[in-house]
C-alpha positions as CSV (number, residue, x, y, z in Angstrom):
1,M,0.0,0.0,0.0
2,R,1.2,3.5,-0.9
3,V,0.3,5.9,1.9
4,E,0.8,9.4,0.5
5,M,-0.4,11.6,3.4
6,F,-1.0,11.4,7.1
7,M,-4.2,13.2,7.6
8,S,-5.8,13.4,11.0
9,V,-5.8,12.0,14.5
10,V,-9.4,11.4,15.6
11,G,-11.0,13.7,18.1
12,L,-8.0,14.0,20.5
13,L,-8.6,17.7,21.2
14,I,-12.3,17.3,21.5
15,V,-13.2,13.9,23.0
16,P,-11.9,13.9,26.6
17,A,-12.1,10.1,26.9
18,L,-9.5,9.7,24.2
19,V,-6.9,12.0,25.8
20,A,-6.4,9.6,28.8
21,A,-6.4,6.5,26.6
22,E,-3.4,4.3,26.1
23,S,-4.0,4.2,22.3
24,I,-5.9,6.3,19.8
25,P,-7.1,5.9,16.2
26,V,-5.3,7.5,13.3
27,Y,-6.7,8.0,9.8
28,F,-4.7,8.2,6.6
29,G,-5.7,9.8,3.4
30,T,-4.0,8.5,0.2
31,Y,-3.7,8.9,-3.5
32,T,-5.5,6.0,-5.3
33,A,-4.7,7.0,-8.9
34,A,-0.9,7.0,-8.7
35,D,-0.4,3.2,-9.0
36,G,-3.7,1.7,-8.0
37,A,-2.1,0.1,-4.8
38,S,-4.1,2.3,-2.5
39,K,-7.9,2.0,-2.3
40,G,-8.9,5.0,-0.1
41,I,-8.9,5.9,3.6
42,Y,-7.0,3.7,6.1
43,R,-7.0,3.5,9.8
44,S,-4.4,2.5,12.4
45,T,-4.1,2.5,16.1
46,F,-1.4,4.5,17.7
47,D,0.1,3.4,21.1
48,L,0.7,6.6,23.1
49,E,3.3,4.8,25.4
50,T,5.4,3.0,22.8
51,G,4.9,5.3,19.8
52,K,4.0,2.4,17.6
53,L,1.4,2.3,14.9
54,S,-0.6,-0.8,14.1
55,D,-0.8,-2.1,10.5
56,P,-3.3,0.1,8.6
57,I,-6.6,-1.3,7.5
58,L,-8.9,0.0,4.7
59,V,-12.0,1.6,6.2
60,A,-13.4,3.4,3.1
61,E,-13.0,3.0,-0.6
62,T,-12.9,6.4,-2.3
63,R,-10.9,8.1,-5.0
64,N,-7.9,10.2,-4.1
65,P,-8.8,11.2,-0.5
66,S,-5.7,13.3,-0.2
67,F,-6.9,15.2,2.9
68,V,-9.4,14.5,5.6
69,A,-10.8,16.4,8.6
70,I,-12.6,15.1,11.7
71,H,-15.7,16.8,13.0
72,Q,-15.4,18.3,16.5
73,T,-17.9,15.8,17.8
74,G,-15.7,12.9,16.7
75,R,-18.8,11.4,14.9
76,F,-18.0,12.4,11.3
77,L,-15.0,12.4,8.9
78,Y,-14.9,14.5,5.7
79,A,-12.5,13.8,2.8
80,V,-11.7,15.5,-0.4
81,S,-11.6,13.6,-3.7
82,E,-8.7,15.3,-5.4
83,M,-9.4,15.1,-9.1
84,G,-7.9,17.4,-11.7
85,G,-11.0,18.2,-13.8
86,S,-13.5,18.1,-11.0
87,G,-13.6,17.3,-7.4
88,G,-15.8,16.4,-4.5
89,V,-16.1,16.1,-0.8
90,S,-17.4,13.0,1.0
91,A,-19.1,12.8,4.4
92,F,-18.6,9.6,6.5
93,A,-20.0,8.5,9.8
94,I,-17.4,7.1,12.2
95,V,-18.6,3.8,13.6
96,P,-17.8,4.1,17.4
97,E,-16.9,0.5,18.1
98,S,-14.7,-0.2,15.1
99,G,-13.7,3.2,13.8
100,E,-14.8,2.1,10.3
101,L,-16.3,4.7,8.0
102,K,-19.9,4.6,6.6
103,L,-20.5,6.9,3.6
104,L,-23.2,9.4,4.2
105,N,-23.1,11.4,0.9
106,Q,-20.9,13.3,-1.5
107,Q,-21.1,16.8,-2.8
108,P,-19.1,18.8,-5.5
109,S,-16.3,20.8,-3.9
110,G,-17.1,23.9,-5.9
111,G,-13.9,23.7,-7.9
112,A,-11.3,21.4,-9.5
113,G,-8.6,19.5,-7.6
114,P,-9.7,20.0,-4.0
115,C,-6.6,19.4,-1.9
116,H,-7.4,20.6,1.6
117,V,-10.4,20.4,3.9
118,N,-11.2,21.9,7.2
119,I,-14.2,22.5,9.5
120,D,-15.1,25.8,11.1
121,L,-15.0,25.9,14.9
122,T,-18.8,25.9,15.2
123,G,-18.9,22.6,13.3
124,K,-21.5,24.0,10.9
125,N,-19.4,24.1,7.7
126,V,-16.7,22.3,5.7
127,L,-14.2,24.6,4.2
128,V,-12.4,23.5,1.0
129,A,-9.3,24.7,-1.0
130,N,-9.5,23.8,-4.7
131,Y,-6.0,23.7,-6.0
132,S,-6.5,23.3,-9.8
133,S,-9.2,25.9,-10.1
134,G,-7.7,28.3,-7.5
135,S,-10.9,28.7,-5.5
136,A,-12.2,28.2,-2.0
137,S,-15.7,27.0,-1.0
138,V,-18.0,26.6,2.0
139,I,-20.2,23.5,2.3
140,P,-22.8,23.3,5.1
141,I,-22.9,20.3,7.4
142,Q,-26.4,19.0,8.1
143,P,-27.5,17.8,11.6
144,D,-27.0,14.2,10.5
145,G,-23.5,14.8,9.3
146,K,-24.4,14.9,5.6
147,L,-23.2,17.7,3.4
148,G,-25.4,20.2,1.7
149,T,-24.6,21.9,-1.6
150,P,-21.9,24.7,-1.5
151,T,-23.2,27.9,-0.1
152,C,-20.2,30.0,-1.2
153,V,-17.5,29.7,-3.8
154,V,-14.8,32.3,-4.1
155,Q,-12.6,32.4,-7.2
156,H,-9.0,33.7,-6.9
157,E,-7.5,35.7,-9.8
158,G,-3.9,36.5,-10.8
159,S,-0.5,34.9,-11.1
160,S,3.1,35.2,-9.9
161,V,6.6,34.9,-11.1
162,N,7.1,31.1,-11.6
163,P,5.7,30.3,-15.1
164,K,5.5,26.6,-14.4
165,R,3.8,26.7,-11.0
166,Q,2.3,30.2,-10.7
167,A,0.6,30.9,-14.1
168,G,-2.7,31.1,-12.2
169,P,-4.1,30.8,-8.7
170,H,-3.7,27.6,-6.7
171,A,-5.5,27.6,-3.4
172,H,-3.6,25.0,-1.3
173,S,-5.1,25.2,2.2
174,I,-7.8,26.9,4.2
175,N,-7.7,27.6,8.0
176,V,-9.8,29.6,10.4
177,S,-8.8,32.0,13.1
178,P,-8.9,31.0,16.7
179,D,-12.1,33.0,17.2
180,N,-13.7,31.7,13.9
181,R,-14.2,35.2,12.5
182,F,-11.7,34.8,9.6
183,A,-10.6,32.3,7.1
184,F,-7.1,32.2,5.6
185,V,-6.4,30.6,2.2
186,A,-2.7,30.0,1.3
187,D,-2.6,30.4,-2.5
188,L,0.6,29.0,-4.0
189,G,0.0,30.5,-7.4
190,L,-0.5,34.1,-6.2
191,D,2.2,34.3,-3.4
192,K,-0.5,35.4,-1.1
193,V,-2.4,34.3,2.0
194,M,-6.0,35.5,1.2
195,I,-8.0,36.7,4.1
196,Y,-11.8,36.4,4.4
197,R,-14.4,37.3,6.9
198,L,-16.2,34.1,7.8
199,D,-20.0,34.0,8.6
200,A,-20.5,30.5,10.0
201,D,-24.3,30.9,10.3
202,K,-24.7,31.9,6.6
203,G,-21.9,29.7,5.3
204,T,-20.1,32.5,3.5
205,I,-16.6,33.9,3.2
206,V,-16.2,37.5,2.1
207,A,-13.0,39.4,1.2
208,N,-11.5,41.1,4.3
209,K,-9.8,44.5,4.4
210,P,-6.9,43.9,4.2
211,A,-7.7,41.2,1.7
212,F,-4.4,39.3,1.8
213,A,-0.8,39.1,3.1
214,S,2.0,38.7,0.6
215,V,5.0,36.5,0.8
216,K,8.2,36.9,-1.3
217,P,7.7,36.5,-5.1
218,G,8.1,32.8,-6.1
219,A,7.8,31.5,-2.5
220,G,4.6,29.5,-3.1
221,P,2.7,29.5,0.2
222,R,1.2,26.1,0.9
223,H,0.0,25.4,4.5
224,F,-0.8,27.7,7.3
225,A,-0.8,27.4,11.1
226,F,-1.6,29.6,14.1
227,H,0.3,29.7,17.3
228,P,-1.7,28.6,20.4
229,S,-1.6,32.1,21.7
230,G,-3.4,33.4,18.7
231,E,-0.8,36.2,18.4
232,F,1.3,34.7,15.6
233,A,0.7,32.7,12.4
234,Y,3.1,30.8,10.0
235,V,2.9,29.8,6.4
236,I,5.3,27.2,4.8
237,N,6.4,28.1,1.3
238,E,6.6,25.1,-1.0
239,L,8.7,26.5,-3.8
240,A,11.2,28.6,-1.9
241,C,11.6,26.2,1.0
242,T,11.0,28.8,3.6
243,I,8.6,29.6,6.5
244,T,7.1,33.1,6.9
245,A,6.2,34.2,10.4
246,F,3.4,36.8,10.9
247,S,2.1,38.8,13.8
248,Y,-1.7,38.6,13.9
249,D,-4.2,41.4,14.6
250,S,-7.3,39.5,15.7
251,V,-9.5,42.6,15.5
252,A,-8.7,43.4,11.9
253,G,-7.8,39.9,10.7
254,A,-4.5,41.3,9.4
255,L,-1.2,39.5,9.1
256,T,2.1,41.4,9.2
257,E,5.3,39.6,8.2
258,I,8.0,39.5,10.9
259,Q,10.4,37.0,9.5
260,T,11.1,34.5,6.6
261,I,13.5,31.7,7.4
262,T,14.8,28.8,5.3
263,T,13.9,25.2,6.0
264,L,17.1,23.8,4.4
265,P,20.7,23.5,5.7
266,E,23.4,25.9,4.6
267,G,25.1,24.6,1.5
268,F,22.3,22.2,0.3
269,S,22.3,22.2,-3.5
270,G,19.7,19.5,-4.3
271,T,16.1,19.8,-5.3
272,S,13.6,20.2,-2.5
273,S,10.1,21.5,-1.8
274,C,8.2,22.1,1.4
275,A,4.9,20.5,2.4
276,E,3.5,20.8,6.0
277,V,3.9,23.1,9.0
278,R,2.8,22.4,12.6
279,V,3.1,24.2,15.9
280,H,3.8,22.1,18.9
281,P,0.9,22.0,21.4
282,N,3.0,23.8,24.0
283,G,3.6,26.7,21.6
284,K,7.4,26.5,22.1
285,F,8.4,24.8,18.8
286,L,7.5,24.8,15.1
287,Y,8.1,22.1,12.5
288,G,8.2,22.1,8.7
289,S,8.7,19.3,6.2
290,N,11.2,19.1,3.3
291,R,10.6,16.8,0.4
292,G,13.9,16.3,-1.4
293,H,16.1,17.1,1.5
294,D,13.8,14.6,3.2
295,S,13.7,16.0,6.7
296,I,11.6,17.7,9.3
297,A,13.1,21.1,10.3
298,A,12.6,22.1,13.9
299,Y,12.5,25.7,15.3
300,W,12.2,27.4,18.7
301,I,9.5,30.1,18.8
302,D,10.3,33.3,20.6
303,P,7.3,33.7,23.0
304,E,7.4,37.5,22.8
305,K,8.2,38.1,19.2
306,G,7.0,35.0,17.4
307,T,10.2,34.7,15.5
308,L,11.9,31.3,14.7
309,T,15.3,30.1,15.6
310,F,16.5,26.9,13.9
311,V,17.1,23.9,16.2
312,A,17.8,20.8,14.1
313,H,16.9,18.6,11.1
314,Q,15.5,15.1,11.6
315,G,16.0,12.9,8.6
316,T,16.1,9.4,9.9
317,D,13.5,7.1,8.1
318,I,12.0,10.1,6.4
319,K,11.3,10.0,2.6
320,T,9.2,12.7,0.9
321,P,7.3,13.8,4.0
322,R,4.1,15.2,2.5
323,N,2.3,15.5,5.8
324,F,2.9,15.0,9.5
325,N,1.1,15.6,12.7
326,I,1.9,15.9,16.4
327,D,0.0,13.7,18.9
328,P,-1.9,15.7,21.6
329,S,0.6,14.8,24.4
330,G,3.3,16.4,22.3
331,K,5.6,13.4,22.7
332,F,5.4,12.1,19.1
333,C,5.5,13.4,15.6
334,L,3.8,11.1,13.1
335,V,5.2,11.5,9.5
336,A,3.7,10.2,6.3
337,N,6.2,9.6,3.6
């Protein structure tokens, strides 16, 4: 089986019973079209004491579920179906006893090539970034966990300096602010983090003022993460292999760049690109993944300034780390190669 991406650890921040457990369920999204070896979404059990994962088992057959999200109740899982010409989002019920997935329904993603899915903090809406079409959409969640039709689709416009990767917009991720008032879409094709005002009750996102925060030309912003304090945010830049740190104005929804730092060691001359960025639950450290250099870069976060200081690279047993996650205890980093 070819596991392309580690997606989500079920309910650990929202189901108290799981936090004290000795083991927890882990779900993996995959690409099914690459070689046909993968069939959909897989599930493992992670031992919180030993740090070992059980062999993954198939829990849902679906096409290219390259990213998934778990509902705050722990009852539902939502997965994109990343297809180039069109795309969709599937809703699954999580069977409590087994952790298996039961398909509830599917809806169009509102664009092509959906690559990232999130859920707003009220649990009312699924938020989707459509890479190929360069758009972001909002899909309402019904009381039974099923998805309604998209209530809002926002199309990005423009380009940037890399003719091969930035000839048009490529929305790569969508995240919400700690107070759920704003949504942030990292657009690799525009070299911008687009900022929207989120209305969870109406299921809409509307351009904020300011409407975006820029990164350096050609950087290619991919994934985005807030610091637990809510005072800082970080975007990892796929093309430039850098991380940009921002201070965050929670009233205006504004991001102000305070630093850009490389993810690669000095003197590295090979080909590499970045993928995921995560902030440790304790807020003291940040991690970013390198595909090519094949490593996880670790940084110390200045608690007052939000700036990053490089600590180390971890490359043992890492090969093309497309995604990774940190368990809620903060003791383990799970990496999908």
